[in-house]
N, C-alpha and C positions, 0 to 999 in steps of 0.2 A: 101539728106535732109530727116530727119525723122519728121513725124508730130505726135505730142503728143496732145491729145484732139483736139479741133478745133481752139484754140487761140494761142498755143505755137508751134513755129517752131524751131527745133534744127538742126544746120548745123554740119555735121560730118567733123572732121579735116582730112587732107590727111594722108595716111598710112605712118608710119615712118619705114624704113627698112635699113638693112646693112648686109653685109656678114662678118662672123667671122671665122677665121681659128682656128683649134684645138690648135695650139701653143699659139695663142693669148688668148684663153679661159684658158689654163693652167697657163699662165703668170698672169692672173687676179684672181687666186684662184678658178678656176672652176666655176665662177659665170656667169650666162647667163642673167643678168638683163640689160636692155637697157641703164640705166644710167652709167653702168660700161664701156660701149664701145662708149660713146659719139656719138650716132646715128646722131644727127643733125649736129655735127661738121664734121663727115665723109661725109655726104651729101653735106655740104657747100664746103668742099675741092674738091669734085668731080665736082661741078658746076664751081668752079674757074678754075680748071685744064682744063675743057672742053670749056672755052671761046675762042674767036678768037684772043685775044691779048696775047702777051708774058707775062710770070710771072716774076716779079722783086721783090726782097727783098727791103723793105723800109729802114731797118737799121739792124745792128748787125748780128751775125751768124745765118743763116737760117731765117732771118727776125724777130728775137726776139729782143724786146726792154726792157729796164729796166726803171722803174719809181720809184721815191722817193716821198712819201707823207709826208710832214712835219707835225709835231704835231700841236695841236691847240694852239692858242695864242690870246690875247686880241687885237682886231683890232681897231685902231683909224682911222675913216674915214675922208677924206678931200674932198672938192669940186673938187679939181684938184691937181695933184702932179706928180712926176716922177715915181710913183709906181702904175701902173694900175693893177687891179685884174680881171682876166678872169675866167669864169666858165668852168669846163670841158666839158659841153655840147656845148660850142662854138668852139670846136676843128675842127668841120667840116665846119665852116663858112669860106667863102672866105675873108670877111672883118669883123673879129670879133670885137665886141664893148666891152669895159671893163664894168664890173658890177659896179665898183666903183674905188676909189683911196685910197691908204693908206697914212696916214699922216706921216711926218718925225718923229713925236713924238712916233710912235709905238715902243714898247719895245721888239724887236726881231731882228734877223739878217736878214734884208730884202734882202740882196744880195743872201742868200741861197735859197730864194724863186724863183729866176729867173731861167728860163729854160737855161740849158747849156749842151754842149756836154761832155760826160764822156769817150769816147774812145780815 
């Protein structure tokens, strides 16, 4: 911790590091900027690989998923309907609650908004 004046305390963040091979440097246009090599992503992968549990892919090839984000449209809200709307932030919730419900009068292809498997 660095003390500036007597009233302000600034906490230093942890050092970000990674090793970079010469071939990797050449592939990226001879650039040595940290943003080019995703230092935080490399460290996160190392932490994941070092955990005591087996690594499993959640979906797709090498664990990659594809997402489709529908264009904007005018939403007509209803008190209750067959079309609940969930926010992306609720993806980690065990029992997500809908933000609201779309009315049957909404002028869009509501079925295209539903989550479905594409493989």
